[in-house]
All heavy atoms as TSV, in Angstrom:
chain	resi	resn	atom	element	x	y	z
A	1	MET	N	N	80.989	107.206	92.502
A	1	MET	CA	C	80.462	108.609	92.798
A	1	MET	C	C	81.590	109.607	92.783
A	1	MET	O	O	82.639	109.380	93.301
A	1	MET	CB	C	79.800	108.635	94.213
A	1	MET	CG	C	79.182	109.897	94.576
A	1	MET	SD	S	78.583	110.033	96.270
A	1	MET	CE	C	77.539	108.701	96.494
A	2	THR	N	N	81.386	110.734	92.129
A	2	THR	CA	C	82.456	111.736	92.083
A	2	THR	C	C	81.993	112.955	92.878
A	2	THR	O	O	80.784	113.252	92.988
A	2	THR	CB	C	82.713	112.170	90.667
A	2	THR	OG1	O	81.534	112.705	90.130
A	2	THR	CG2	C	83.251	110.978	89.802
A	3	ASP	N	N	82.977	113.666	93.325
A	3	ASP	CA	C	82.716	114.861	94.110
A	3	ASP	C	C	82.939	116.049	93.070
A	3	ASP	O	O	84.031	116.324	92.711
A	3	ASP	CB	C	83.662	115.031	95.293
A	3	ASP	CG	C	83.417	116.214	96.110
A	3	ASP	OD1	O	82.436	116.823	95.856
A	3	ASP	OD2	O	84.234	116.505	97.010
A	4	ASP	N	N	81.886	116.758	92.733
A	4	ASP	CA	C	81.994	117.810	91.743
A	4	ASP	C	C	82.284	119.195	92.410
A	4	ASP	O	O	82.308	120.217	91.631
A	4	ASP	CB	C	80.632	117.914	90.937
A	4	ASP	CG	C	80.487	116.746	90.092
A	4	ASP	OD1	O	81.478	116.082	89.680
A	4	ASP	OD2	O	79.333	116.341	89.771
A	5	THR	N	N	82.408	119.223	93.717
A	5	THR	CA	C	82.702	120.545	94.265
A	5	THR	C	C	84.124	120.916	93.936
A	5	THR	O	O	85.012	120.109	94.062
A	5	THR	CB	C	82.487	120.463	95.839
A	5	THR	OG1	O	83.374	119.420	96.423
A	5	THR	CG2	C	81.136	120.171	96.266
A	6	PRO	N	N	84.308	122.116	93.585
A	6	PRO	CA	C	85.761	122.620	93.271
A	6	PRO	C	C	86.632	122.614	94.436
A	6	PRO	O	O	86.189	122.993	95.555
A	6	PRO	CB	C	85.511	123.987	92.642
A	6	PRO	CG	C	84.149	124.463	93.089
A	6	PRO	CD	C	83.351	123.204	93.404
A	7	ARG	N	N	87.849	122.293	94.293
A	7	ARG	CA	C	88.788	122.247	95.457
A	7	ARG	C	C	89.427	123.615	95.549
A	7	ARG	O	O	89.769	124.231	94.553
A	7	ARG	CB	C	89.888	121.240	95.120
A	7	ARG	CG	C	89.457	119.795	95.218
A	7	ARG	CD	C	90.519	118.878	94.954
A	7	ARG	NE	N	91.329	118.781	96.233
A	7	ARG	CZ	C	92.339	118.038	96.443
A	7	ARG	NH1	N	92.840	117.419	95.383
A	7	ARG	NH2	N	92.918	117.990	97.550
A	8	ARG	N	N	89.436	124.157	96.686
A	8	ARG	CA	C	90.002	125.446	96.935
A	8	ARG	C	C	91.532	125.229	96.847
A	8	ARG	O	O	92.096	124.200	97.328
A	8	ARG	CB	C	89.686	125.980	98.424
A	8	ARG	CG	C	88.243	126.393	98.382
A	8	ARG	CD	C	87.911	127.039	99.768
A	8	ARG	NE	N	88.970	127.256	100.661
A	8	ARG	CZ	C	88.923	127.106	102.040
A	8	ARG	NH1	N	87.895	126.617	102.556
A	8	ARG	NH2	N	90.009	127.403	102.753
A	9	PRO	N	N	92.209	126.225	96.308
A	9	PRO	CA	C	93.699	126.115	96.208
A	9	PRO	C	C	94.308	126.091	97.642
A	9	PRO	O	O	93.786	126.717	98.593
A	9	PRO	CB	C	94.080	127.318	95.393
A	9	PRO	CG	C	92.917	128.232	95.351
A	9	PRO	CD	C	91.753	127.392	95.719
A	10	PHE	N	N	95.355	125.287	97.762
A	10	PHE	CA	C	96.024	125.215	99.065
A	10	PHE	C	C	96.664	126.593	99.392
A	10	PHE	O	O	97.408	127.144	98.574
A	10	PHE	CB	C	97.056	124.135	99.072
A	10	PHE	CG	C	97.805	123.936	100.339
A	10	PHE	CD1	C	97.072	123.185	101.408
A	10	PHE	CD2	C	99.064	124.405	100.575
A	10	PHE	CE1	C	97.649	123.004	102.525
A	10	PHE	CE2	C	99.719	124.150	101.759
A	10	PHE	CZ	C	99.049	123.507	102.764
A	11	ASP	N	N	96.490	127.071	100.598
A	11	ASP	CA	C	97.068	128.378	100.958
A	11	ASP	C	C	98.290	127.977	101.938
A	11	ASP	O	O	98.082	127.781	103.121
A	11	ASP	CB	C	96.000	129.214	101.718
A	11	ASP	CG	C	96.475	130.542	102.029
A	11	ASP	OD1	O	97.744	130.835	102.039
A	11	ASP	OD2	O	95.665	131.452	102.276
A	12	HIS	N	N	99.350	127.935	101.323
A	12	HIS	CA	C	100.596	127.596	102.047
A	12	HIS	C	C	100.906	128.548	103.136
A	12	HIS	O	O	101.228	128.115	104.265
A	12	HIS	CB	C	101.810	127.602	100.964
A	12	HIS	CG	C	103.058	127.009	101.563
A	12	HIS	ND1	N	103.245	125.659	101.634
A	12	HIS	CD2	C	104.199	127.653	102.162
A	12	HIS	CE1	C	104.525	125.491	102.280
A	12	HIS	NE2	N	104.959	126.620	102.464
A	13	ASP	N	N	100.738	129.796	102.963
A	13	ASP	CA	C	101.092	130.861	104.065
A	13	ASP	C	C	100.108	130.679	105.152
A	13	ASP	O	O	100.539	130.705	106.317
A	13	ASP	CB	C	100.962	132.275	103.466
A	13	ASP	CG	C	102.133	132.573	102.486
A	13	ASP	OD1	O	103.254	131.948	102.678
A	13	ASP	OD2	O	101.932	133.433	101.655
A	14	ALA	N	N	98.782	130.440	104.899
A	14	ALA	CA	C	97.896	130.242	105.924
A	14	ALA	C	C	98.229	128.929	106.778
A	14	ALA	O	O	98.103	128.910	107.977
A	14	ALA	CB	C	96.448	130.101	105.431
A	15	ALA	N	N	98.610	127.897	106.080
A	15	ALA	CA	C	98.959	126.631	106.735
A	15	ALA	C	C	100.246	126.871	107.672
A	15	ALA	O	O	100.215	126.459	108.745
A	15	ALA	CB	C	99.251	125.579	105.802
A	16	LEU	N	N	101.173	127.576	107.133
A	16	LEU	CA	C	102.349	127.914	108.018
A	16	LEU	C	C	102.030	128.745	109.197
A	16	LEU	O	O	102.520	128.483	110.306
A	16	LEU	CB	C	103.449	128.644	107.139
A	16	LEU	CG	C	104.204	127.824	106.106
A	16	LEU	CD1	C	105.065	128.702	105.275
A	16	LEU	CD2	C	104.941	126.649	106.788
A	17	ASN	N	N	101.091	129.729	109.006
A	17	ASN	CA	C	100.616	130.585	110.097
A	17	ASN	C	C	99.963	129.704	111.153
A	17	ASN	O	O	100.081	129.855	112.343
A	17	ASN	CB	C	99.752	131.692	109.672
A	17	ASN	CG	C	100.478	132.754	108.900
A	17	ASN	OD1	O	101.675	132.994	109.179
A	17	ASN	ND2	N	99.875	133.481	108.061
A	18	GLU	N	N	99.082	128.742	110.700
A	18	GLU	CA	C	98.445	127.858	111.563
A	18	GLU	C	C	99.434	126.991	112.306
A	18	GLU	O	O	99.256	126.802	113.559
A	18	GLU	CB	C	97.413	126.953	110.751
A	18	GLU	CG	C	96.597	125.997	111.674
A	18	GLU	CD	C	95.651	125.169	110.916
A	18	GLU	OE1	O	95.600	125.289	109.681
A	18	GLU	OE2	O	94.923	124.469	111.513
A	19	LEU	N	N	100.468	126.487	111.710
A	19	LEU	CA	C	101.438	125.665	112.309
A	19	LEU	C	C	102.184	126.523	113.390
A	19	LEU	O	O	102.433	126.008	114.534
A	19	LEU	CB	C	102.335	125.157	111.246
A	19	LEU	CG	C	103.375	124.011	111.780
A	19	LEU	CD1	C	102.692	122.820	112.316
A	19	LEU	CD2	C	104.235	123.623	110.667
A	20	ARG	N	N	102.496	127.716	113.049
A	20	ARG	CA	C	103.136	128.614	114.009
A	20	ARG	C	C	102.323	128.873	115.231
A	20	ARG	O	O	102.749	128.871	116.371
A	20	ARG	CB	C	103.574	129.954	113.382
A	20	ARG	CG	C	104.732	129.748	112.551
A	20	ARG	CD	C	105.195	131.260	112.005
A	20	ARG	NE	N	106.066	131.138	110.866
A	20	ARG	CZ	C	105.688	131.252	109.604
A	20	ARG	NH1	N	104.407	131.584	109.266
A	20	ARG	NH2	N	106.509	131.136	108.583
A	21	ALA	N	N	101.017	129.172	114.991
A	21	ALA	CA	C	100.053	129.439	116.087
A	21	ALA	C	C	99.907	128.140	116.985
A	21	ALA	O	O	99.939	128.311	118.260
A	21	ALA	CB	C	98.705	129.760	115.604
A	22	LEU	N	N	99.894	126.985	116.406
A	22	LEU	CA	C	99.804	125.784	117.228
A	22	LEU	C	C	101.097	125.687	118.014
A	22	LEU	O	O	101.062	125.082	119.181
A	22	LEU	CB	C	99.544	124.599	116.274
A	22	LEU	CG	C	98.107	124.512	115.714
A	22	LEU	CD1	C	98.060	123.442	114.653
A	22	LEU	CD2	C	97.147	124.054	116.869
A	23	GLY	N	N	102.267	125.990	117.377
A	23	GLY	CA	C	103.512	125.832	118.122
A	23	GLY	C	C	103.538	126.753	119.356
A	23	GLY	O	O	103.997	126.382	120.409
A	24	LYS	N	N	103.014	127.974	119.157
A	24	LYS	CA	C	102.990	128.917	120.280
A	24	LYS	C	C	102.007	128.397	121.335
A	24	LYS	O	O	102.227	128.492	122.562
A	24	LYS	CB	C	102.493	130.222	119.832
A	24	LYS	CG	C	103.586	130.990	118.968
A	24	LYS	CD	C	103.085	132.254	118.491
A	24	LYS	CE	C	104.104	133.001	117.619
A	24	LYS	NZ	N	103.669	134.258	117.068
A	25	GLN	N	N	100.891	127.807	120.942
A	25	GLN	CA	C	99.899	127.210	121.848
A	25	GLN	C	C	100.612	126.053	122.626
A	25	GLN	O	O	100.409	126.065	123.869
A	25	GLN	CB	C	98.722	126.720	121.134
A	25	GLN	CG	C	97.656	126.048	122.055
A	25	GLN	CD	C	96.485	125.438	121.238
A	25	GLN	OE1	O	96.195	125.977	120.121
A	25	GLN	NE2	N	95.888	124.438	121.768
A	26	LEU	N	N	101.315	125.260	122.017
A	26	LEU	CA	C	102.001	124.172	122.616
A	26	LEU	C	C	102.990	124.698	123.651
A	26	LEU	O	O	103.191	124.210	124.731
A	26	LEU	CB	C	102.731	123.225	121.604
A	26	LEU	CG	C	103.398	122.031	122.109
A	26	LEU	CD1	C	102.468	121.047	122.820
A	26	LEU	CD2	C	104.254	121.370	121.070
A	27	ASP	N	N	103.733	125.692	123.210
A	27	ASP	CA	C	104.773	126.322	124.137
A	27	ASP	C	C	104.056	126.817	125.365
A	27	ASP	O	O	104.576	126.609	126.484
A	27	ASP	CB	C	105.489	127.420	123.446
A	27	ASP	CG	C	106.562	128.102	124.231
A	27	ASP	OD1	O	107.567	127.293	124.624
A	27	ASP	OD2	O	106.532	129.290	124.472
A	28	ARG	N	N	102.934	127.495	125.229
A	28	ARG	CA	C	102.207	128.049	126.369
A	28	ARG	C	C	101.762	126.895	127.316
A	28	ARG	O	O	101.803	126.966	128.518
A	28	ARG	CB	C	100.968	128.887	126.009
A	28	ARG	CG	C	101.339	130.302	125.565
A	28	ARG	CD	C	100.144	131.198	125.400
A	28	ARG	NE	N	99.162	130.585	124.462
A	28	ARG	CZ	C	99.193	130.750	123.156
A	28	ARG	NH1	N	100.154	131.428	122.589
A	28	ARG	NH2	N	98.263	130.282	122.418
A	29	GLN	N	N	101.230	125.874	126.632
A	29	GLN	CA	C	100.722	124.675	127.504
A	29	GLN	C	C	101.870	124.111	128.268
A	29	GLN	O	O	101.618	123.657	129.430
A	29	GLN	CB	C	100.204	123.618	126.531
A	29	GLN	CG	C	98.834	124.029	125.892
A	29	GLN	CD	C	98.349	123.048	124.802
A	29	GLN	OE1	O	99.164	122.511	124.111
A	29	GLN	NE2	N	97.029	122.725	124.799
A	30	VAL	N	N	103.051	123.974	127.655
A	30	VAL	CA	C	104.166	123.331	128.330
A	30	VAL	C	C	104.828	124.142	129.314
A	30	VAL	O	O	105.075	123.699	130.495
A	30	VAL	CB	C	105.162	122.786	127.291
A	30	VAL	CG1	C	106.496	122.308	127.985
A	30	VAL	CG2	C	104.615	121.724	126.444
A	31	THR	N	N	104.928	125.445	128.980
A	31	THR	CA	C	105.713	126.322	129.946
A	31	THR	C	C	104.918	126.677	131.186
A	31	THR	O	O	105.410	126.833	132.218
A	31	THR	CB	C	106.212	127.553	129.301
A	31	THR	OG1	O	105.046	128.258	128.720
A	31	THR	CG2	C	107.320	127.313	128.267
A	32	THR	N	N	103.568	126.901	130.999
A	32	THR	CA	C	102.805	127.162	132.098
A	32	THR	C	C	102.472	125.948	132.948
A	32	THR	O	O	102.482	125.866	134.117
A	32	THR	CB	C	101.471	127.886	131.806
A	32	THR	OG1	O	100.656	127.034	130.979
A	32	THR	CG2	C	101.737	129.245	131.041
A	33	GLY	N	N	102.136	124.827	132.171
A	33	GLY	CA	C	101.860	123.547	132.818
A	33	GLY	C	C	100.648	123.561	133.716
A	33	GLY	O	O	100.315	122.575	134.350
A	34	ILE	N	N	99.974	124.649	133.866
A	34	ILE	CA	C	98.806	124.739	134.765
A	34	ILE	C	C	97.555	124.298	134.044
A	34	ILE	O	O	97.154	124.812	133.069
A	34	ILE	CB	C	98.613	126.139	135.255
A	34	ILE	CG1	C	99.930	126.672	135.971
A	34	ILE	CG2	C	97.420	126.295	136.107
A	34	ILE	CD1	C	99.884	128.142	136.230
A	35	GLY	N	N	97.032	123.210	134.564
A	35	GLY	CA	C	95.676	122.789	134.027
A	35	GLY	C	C	95.824	122.141	132.617
A	35	GLY	O	O	94.841	122.027	131.947
A	36	THR	N	N	97.033	121.834	132.237
A	36	THR	CA	C	97.196	121.161	130.958
A	36	THR	C	C	97.325	119.690	131.041
A	36	THR	O	O	98.274	119.167	131.704
A	36	THR	CB	C	98.397	121.780	130.171
A	36	THR	OG1	O	98.238	123.125	130.038
A	36	THR	CG2	C	98.516	121.206	128.735
A	37	SER	N	N	96.360	118.987	130.429
A	37	SER	CA	C	96.440	117.576	130.528
A	37	SER	C	C	97.244	116.922	129.381
A	37	SER	O	O	97.462	117.564	128.394
A	37	SER	CB	C	94.985	116.967	130.601
A	37	SER	OG	O	94.450	117.200	129.307
A	38	ALA	N	N	97.621	115.673	129.582
A	38	ALA	CA	C	98.272	114.976	128.495
A	38	ALA	C	C	97.364	114.955	127.290
A	38	ALA	O	O	97.870	114.956	126.139
A	38	ALA	CB	C	98.668	113.593	128.991
A	39	ALA	N	N	96.081	114.782	127.484
A	39	ALA	CA	C	95.129	114.737	126.333
A	39	ALA	C	C	95.150	116.000	125.558
A	39	ALA	O	O	95.049	116.039	124.350
A	39	ALA	CB	C	93.673	114.419	126.824
A	40	GLU	N	N	95.245	117.146	126.312
A	40	GLU	CA	C	95.260	118.369	125.591
A	40	GLU	C	C	96.606	118.661	124.799
A	40	GLU	O	O	96.550	119.125	123.702
A	40	GLU	CB	C	95.115	119.593	126.610
A	40	GLU	CG	C	93.712	119.717	127.206
A	40	GLU	CD	C	93.701	120.701	128.413
A	40	GLU	OE1	O	94.639	120.646	129.224
A	40	GLU	OE2	O	92.730	121.389	128.406
A	41	LEU	N	N	97.692	118.208	125.373
A	41	LEU	CA	C	98.960	118.184	124.667
A	41	LEU	C	C	98.916	117.273	123.426
A	41	LEU	O	O	99.372	117.706	122.370
A	41	LEU	CB	C	100.120	117.866	125.591
A	41	LEU	CG	C	100.427	118.704	126.777
A	41	LEU	CD1	C	101.459	118.134	127.588
A	41	LEU	CD2	C	100.884	120.077	126.270
A	42	ASP	N	N	98.320	116.147	123.615
A	42	ASP	CA	C	98.305	115.167	122.469
A	42	ASP	C	C	97.430	115.827	121.389
A	42	ASP	O	O	97.628	115.713	120.232
A	42	ASP	CB	C	97.581	113.835	122.959
A	42	ASP	CG	C	98.628	113.050	123.679
A	42	ASP	OD1	O	99.835	113.268	123.650
A	42	ASP	OD2	O	98.209	112.057	124.435
A	43	ALA	N	N	96.309	116.479	121.764
A	43	ALA	CA	C	95.398	117.073	120.741
A	43	ALA	C	C	96.187	118.195	119.976
A	43	ALA	O	O	95.985	118.249	118.715
A	43	ALA	CB	C	94.234	117.643	121.454
A	44	THR	N	N	96.940	119.012	120.677
A	44	THR	CA	C	97.681	120.052	119.973
A	44	THR	C	C	98.715	119.419	119.087
A	44	THR	O	O	98.988	119.848	117.945
A	44	THR	CB	C	98.384	120.957	121.023
A	44	THR	OG1	O	97.341	121.508	121.932
A	44	THR	CG2	C	99.145	122.042	120.318
A	45	LEU	N	N	99.460	118.431	119.571
A	45	LEU	CA	C	100.480	117.752	118.660
A	45	LEU	C	C	99.760	117.072	117.484
A	45	LEU	O	O	100.413	117.166	116.423
A	45	LEU	CB	C	101.261	116.753	119.531
A	45	LEU	CG	C	102.241	117.358	120.571
A	45	LEU	CD1	C	102.675	116.212	121.529
A	45	LEU	CD2	C	103.385	118.033	119.861
A	46	ALA	N	N	98.705	116.509	117.675
A	46	ALA	CA	C	97.947	115.921	116.489
A	46	ALA	C	C	97.488	116.926	115.450
A	46	ALA	O	O	97.640	116.657	114.279
A	46	ALA	CB	C	96.778	115.102	117.009
A	47	ALA	N	N	97.047	118.118	115.966
A	47	ALA	CA	C	96.708	119.161	115.078
A	47	ALA	C	C	97.961	119.650	114.322
A	47	ALA	O	O	97.915	119.880	113.078
A	47	ALA	CB	C	96.043	120.363	115.790
A	48	MET	N	N	99.050	119.792	115.032
A	48	MET	CA	C	100.320	120.206	114.399
A	48	MET	C	C	100.709	119.149	113.310
A	48	MET	O	O	101.125	119.560	112.185
A	48	MET	CB	C	101.432	120.399	115.362
A	48	MET	CG	C	101.198	121.586	116.281
A	48	MET	SD	S	102.474	121.744	117.519
A	48	MET	CE	C	103.780	122.441	116.495
A	49	ARG	N	N	100.576	117.990	113.630
A	49	ARG	CA	C	100.929	116.837	112.702
A	49	ARG	C	C	100.117	116.934	111.403
A	49	ARG	O	O	100.629	116.860	110.326
A	49	ARG	CB	C	100.925	115.506	113.399
A	49	ARG	CG	C	101.382	114.371	112.489
A	49	ARG	CD	C	101.347	113.021	113.309
A	49	ARG	NE	N	102.080	113.056	114.532
A	49	ARG	CZ	C	101.500	112.913	115.709
A	49	ARG	NH1	N	100.127	112.680	115.874
A	49	ARG	NH2	N	102.193	112.957	116.832
A	50	ALA	N	N	98.811	117.065	111.617
A	50	ALA	CA	C	97.887	117.178	110.480
A	50	ALA	C	C	98.227	118.344	109.516
A	50	ALA	O	O	98.264	118.214	108.335
A	50	ALA	CB	C	96.445	117.346	110.953
A	51	VAL	N	N	98.565	119.528	110.156
A	51	VAL	CA	C	98.875	120.686	109.275
A	51	VAL	C	C	100.168	120.406	108.596
A	51	VAL	O	O	100.334	120.710	107.405
A	51	VAL	CB	C	99.022	121.991	110.230
A	51	VAL	CG1	C	99.595	123.103	109.370
A	51	VAL	CG2	C	97.711	122.379	110.827
A	52	HIS	N	N	101.200	119.886	109.283
A	52	HIS	CA	C	102.483	119.528	108.700
A	52	HIS	C	C	102.316	118.554	107.480
A	52	HIS	O	O	102.848	118.750	106.443
A	52	HIS	CB	C	103.405	118.967	109.663
A	52	HIS	CG	C	104.779	118.678	109.226
A	52	HIS	ND1	N	105.107	117.526	108.645
A	52	HIS	CD2	C	105.816	119.476	109.037
A	52	HIS	CE1	C	106.407	117.470	108.267
A	52	HIS	NE2	N	106.836	118.738	108.477
A	53	HIS	N	N	101.438	117.581	107.670
A	53	HIS	CA	C	101.200	116.684	106.583
A	53	HIS	C	C	100.487	117.286	105.286
A	53	HIS	O	O	100.925	116.907	104.230
A	53	HIS	CB	C	100.392	115.440	107.044
A	53	HIS	CG	C	101.073	114.490	107.894
A	53	HIS	ND1	N	102.222	113.748	107.418
A	53	HIS	CD2	C	100.950	114.145	109.146
A	53	HIS	CE1	C	102.690	112.987	108.408
A	53	HIS	NE2	N	101.889	113.151	109.486
A	54	ARG	N	N	99.681	118.262	105.601
A	54	ARG	CA	C	98.970	118.972	104.527
A	54	ARG	C	C	100.040	119.781	103.758
A	54	ARG	O	O	100.055	119.793	102.560
A	54	ARG	CB	C	97.831	119.843	105.045
A	54	ARG	CG	C	96.662	119.041	105.424
A	54	ARG	CD	C	95.463	120.000	105.566
A	54	ARG	NE	N	95.637	121.373	106.064
A	54	ARG	CZ	C	95.343	121.738	107.247
A	54	ARG	NH1	N	95.030	120.914	108.245
A	54	ARG	NH2	N	95.640	123.027	107.643
A	55	ILE	N	N	100.931	120.433	104.455
A	55	ILE	CA	C	102.005	121.296	103.823
A	55	ILE	C	C	102.946	120.290	103.051
A	55	ILE	O	O	103.298	120.637	101.903
A	55	ILE	CB	C	102.796	121.938	104.954
A	55	ILE	CG1	C	102.042	123.174	105.533
A	55	ILE	CG2	C	104.095	122.624	104.361
A	55	ILE	CD1	C	102.551	123.754	106.883
A	56	GLU	N	N	103.346	119.229	103.644
A	56	GLU	CA	C	104.221	118.356	102.969
A	56	GLU	C	C	103.592	117.736	101.738
A	56	GLU	O	O	104.298	117.663	100.680
A	56	GLU	CB	C	104.586	117.216	103.986
A	56	GLU	CG	C	105.558	116.223	103.444
A	56	GLU	CD	C	105.855	115.217	104.545
A	56	GLU	OE1	O	104.972	114.676	105.143
A	56	GLU	OE2	O	107.189	114.907	104.725
A	57	ALA	N	N	102.393	117.393	101.794
A	57	ALA	CA	C	101.650	116.857	100.606
A	57	ALA	C	C	101.556	117.854	99.508
A	57	ALA	O	O	101.668	117.576	98.350
A	57	ALA	CB	C	100.287	116.401	101.057
A	58	ASN	N	N	101.228	119.147	99.831
A	58	ASN	CA	C	101.132	120.132	98.869
A	58	ASN	C	C	102.502	120.453	98.246
A	58	ASN	O	O	102.563	120.636	97.037
A	58	ASN	CB	C	100.652	121.464	99.497
A	58	ASN	CG	C	100.494	122.571	98.497
A	58	ASN	OD1	O	99.736	122.503	97.583
A	58	ASN	ND2	N	101.360	123.615	98.647
A	59	LEU	N	N	103.566	120.424	99.001
A	59	LEU	CA	C	104.942	120.590	98.397
A	59	LEU	C	C	105.283	119.439	97.499
A	59	LEU	O	O	105.913	119.635	96.386
A	59	LEU	CB	C	105.962	120.685	99.569
A	59	LEU	CG	C	105.860	122.081	100.308
A	59	LEU	CD1	C	106.866	121.963	101.468
A	59	LEU	CD2	C	106.170	123.262	99.460
A	60	ARG	N	N	104.901	118.183	97.911
A	60	ARG	CA	C	105.174	116.985	97.024
A	60	ARG	C	C	104.381	117.162	95.687
A	60	ARG	O	O	104.962	116.864	94.632
A	60	ARG	CB	C	104.746	115.793	97.794
A	60	ARG	CG	C	105.456	114.545	97.333
A	60	ARG	CD	C	105.101	113.321	98.213
A	60	ARG	NE	N	105.408	113.521	99.600
A	60	ARG	CZ	C	104.407	113.498	100.584
A	60	ARG	NH1	N	103.126	113.212	100.282
A	60	ARG	NH2	N	104.694	113.651	101.780
A	61	ARG	N	N	103.090	117.550	95.717
A	61	ARG	CA	C	102.412	117.701	94.461
A	61	ARG	C	C	102.952	118.860	93.665
A	61	ARG	O	O	103.059	118.675	92.498
A	61	ARG	CB	C	100.867	118.110	94.818
A	61	ARG	CG	C	100.017	116.951	95.250
A	61	ARG	CD	C	98.505	117.396	95.342
A	61	ARG	NE	N	98.283	118.460	96.213
A	61	ARG	CZ	C	98.048	118.249	97.553
A	61	ARG	NH1	N	97.968	117.027	98.054
A	61	ARG	NH2	N	97.746	119.372	98.324
A	62	SER	N	N	103.414	119.866	94.267
A	62	SER	CA	C	103.967	121.053	93.539
A	62	SER	C	C	105.307	120.569	92.803
A	62	SER	O	O	105.528	120.816	91.655
A	62	SER	CB	C	104.274	122.218	94.395
A	62	SER	OG	O	103.100	122.764	94.902
A	63	LEU	N	N	106.089	119.825	93.547
A	63	LEU	CA	C	107.350	119.275	93.021
A	63	LEU	C	C	107.138	118.321	91.816
A	63	LEU	O	O	107.746	118.362	90.859
A	63	LEU	CB	C	108.122	118.684	94.048
A	63	LEU	CG	C	109.511	118.079	93.571
A	63	LEU	CD1	C	110.436	119.166	93.052
A	63	LEU	CD2	C	110.230	117.425	94.819
A	64	ALA	N	N	106.058	117.523	91.974
A	64	ALA	CA	C	105.709	116.530	90.972
A	64	ALA	C	C	105.228	117.233	89.748
A	64	ALA	O	O	105.575	116.894	88.660
A	64	ALA	CB	C	104.648	115.619	91.438
A	65	ALA	N	N	104.495	118.307	89.882
A	65	ALA	CA	C	104.009	119.115	88.723
A	65	ALA	C	C	105.095	119.753	88.034
A	65	ALA	O	O	105.185	119.719	86.763
A	65	ALA	CB	C	102.970	120.146	89.216
A	66	VAL	N	N	106.047	120.304	88.678
A	66	VAL	CA	C	107.265	120.977	88.148
A	66	VAL	C	C	108.108	119.909	87.420
A	66	VAL	O	O	108.458	120.134	86.256
A	66	VAL	CB	C	108.075	121.718	89.214
A	66	VAL	CG1	C	109.425	122.134	88.579
A	66	VAL	CG2	C	107.289	122.919	89.667
A	67	SER	N	N	108.368	118.740	88.017
A	67	SER	CA	C	109.026	117.735	87.417
A	67	SER	C	C	108.386	117.193	86.120
A	67	SER	O	O	109.070	116.946	85.079
A	67	SER	CB	C	109.315	116.575	88.362
A	67	SER	OG	O	109.986	117.037	89.492
A	68	SER	N	N	107.088	117.084	86.131
A	68	SER	CA	C	106.415	116.480	85.001
A	68	SER	C	C	106.504	117.530	83.836
A	68	SER	O	O	106.524	117.195	82.660
A	68	SER	CB	C	104.981	116.117	85.304
A	68	SER	OG	O	104.151	117.268	85.561
A	69	ARG	N	N	106.361	118.861	84.089
A	69	ARG	CA	C	106.381	119.901	83.105
A	69	ARG	C	C	107.886	119.866	82.458
A	69	ARG	O	O	108.056	120.088	81.293
A	69	ARG	CB	C	106.182	121.223	83.603
A	69	ARG	CG	C	104.634	121.479	83.847
A	69	ARG	CD	C	104.322	123.018	84.032
A	69	ARG	NE	N	105.032	123.479	85.142
A	69	ARG	CZ	C	104.487	123.672	86.345
A	69	ARG	NH1	N	103.264	123.193	86.630
A	69	ARG	NH2	N	105.131	124.161	87.341
A	70	ARG	N	N	108.848	119.685	83.290
A	70	ARG	CA	C	110.247	119.673	82.816
A	70	ARG	C	C	110.462	118.529	81.815
A	70	ARG	O	O	111.101	118.591	80.808
A	70	ARG	CB	C	111.235	119.607	83.936
A	70	ARG	CG	C	111.439	120.884	84.637
A	70	ARG	CD	C	112.529	120.758	85.620
A	70	ARG	NE	N	112.790	122.153	86.163
A	70	ARG	CZ	C	113.616	122.331	87.190
A	70	ARG	NH1	N	114.302	121.379	87.735
A	70	ARG	NH2	N	113.741	123.505	87.687
A	71	THR	N	N	109.941	117.277	82.201
A	71	THR	CA	C	110.192	116.094	81.363
A	71	THR	C	C	109.342	116.267	80.165
A	71	THR	O	O	109.641	115.574	79.092
A	71	THR	CB	C	109.859	114.846	82.089
A	71	THR	OG1	O	108.493	114.860	82.613
A	71	THR	CG2	C	110.859	114.626	83.312
A	72	ALA	N	N	108.192	116.997	80.145
A	72	ALA	CA	C	107.373	117.012	78.929
A	72	ALA	C	C	107.716	118.066	78.054
A	72	ALA	O	O	107.365	118.056	76.840
A	72	ALA	CB	C	105.842	117.321	79.480
A	73	ALA	N	N	108.504	119.038	78.445
A	73	ALA	CA	C	109.046	120.105	77.597
A	73	ALA	C	C	110.012	119.673	76.615
A	73	ALA	O	O	110.920	118.899	77.007
A	73	ALA	CB	C	109.540	121.298	78.403
A	74	PRO	N	N	109.974	120.095	75.299
A	74	PRO	CA	C	110.999	119.684	74.396
A	74	PRO	C	C	112.328	120.288	74.717
A	74	PRO	O	O	112.434	121.380	75.218
A	74	PRO	CB	C	110.385	120.186	73.011
A	74	PRO	CG	C	109.419	121.240	73.381
A	74	PRO	CD	C	108.939	120.941	74.740
A	75	ARG	N	N	113.313	119.466	74.539
A	75	ARG	CA	C	114.667	119.944	74.751
A	75	ARG	C	C	115.228	120.717	73.557
A	75	ARG	O	O	115.056	120.266	72.496
A	75	ARG	CB	C	115.613	118.832	75.127
A	75	ARG	CG	C	115.174	118.152	76.451
A	75	ARG	CD	C	116.092	117.003	76.827
A	75	ARG	NE	N	115.593	116.340	77.967
A	75	ARG	CZ	C	116.217	116.360	79.110
A	75	ARG	NH1	N	117.290	117.093	79.291
A	75	ARG	NH2	N	115.677	115.828	80.173
A	76	PRO	N	N	115.928	121.826	73.816
A	76	PRO	CA	C	116.421	122.506	72.583
A	76	PRO	C	C	117.593	121.781	72.049
A	76	PRO	O	O	118.358	121.071	72.687
A	76	PRO	CB	C	116.859	123.840	73.234
A	76	PRO	CG	C	117.113	123.590	74.657
A	76	PRO	CD	C	116.094	122.522	74.968
A	77	ALA	N	N	117.660	121.911	70.658
A	77	ALA	CA	C	118.792	121.250	69.954
A	77	ALA	C	C	120.072	122.072	70.216
A	77	ALA	O	O	120.043	123.351	70.245
A	77	ALA	CB	C	118.475	121.128	68.483
A	78	HIS	N	N	121.157	121.402	70.495
A	78	HIS	CA	C	122.387	122.029	70.791
A	78	HIS	C	C	123.099	122.224	69.424
A	78	HIS	O	O	123.144	121.392	68.541
A	78	HIS	CB	C	123.285	121.250	71.680
A	78	HIS	CG	C	122.772	121.215	73.036
A	78	HIS	ND1	N	122.664	122.324	73.903
A	78	HIS	CD2	C	122.300	120.165	73.833
A	78	HIS	CE1	C	122.155	122.054	74.983
A	78	HIS	NE2	N	121.878	120.668	74.995
A	79	ALA	N	N	123.790	123.365	69.323
A	79	ALA	CA	C	124.516	123.599	68.058
A	79	ALA	C	C	125.835	122.837	68.019
A	79	ALA	O	O	126.437	122.695	69.131
A	79	ALA	CB	C	124.856	125.074	67.954
A	80	ALA	N	N	126.184	122.187	66.995
A	80	ALA	CA	C	127.358	121.335	66.853
A	80	ALA	C	C	128.620	122.106	66.602
A	80	ALA	O	O	128.699	123.122	66.115
A	80	ALA	CB	C	127.089	120.347	65.841
């Protein structure tokens, strides 16, 4: 079975903004410490990890695409 729904392009800036927002949320949770459970901290850290993994995977795909284009491009002949 294939998924025919088009994939939305990865929005790197939006992912970085989300990671920053989660970092600020974590900072507030830790510095205030009021009513913040270990489960809430774990949930924030898990969300941060997921966003980081998406960013990392996108960068890896981009690097692989650039590398494959470089190896596929013909090399210019050098003058002797």
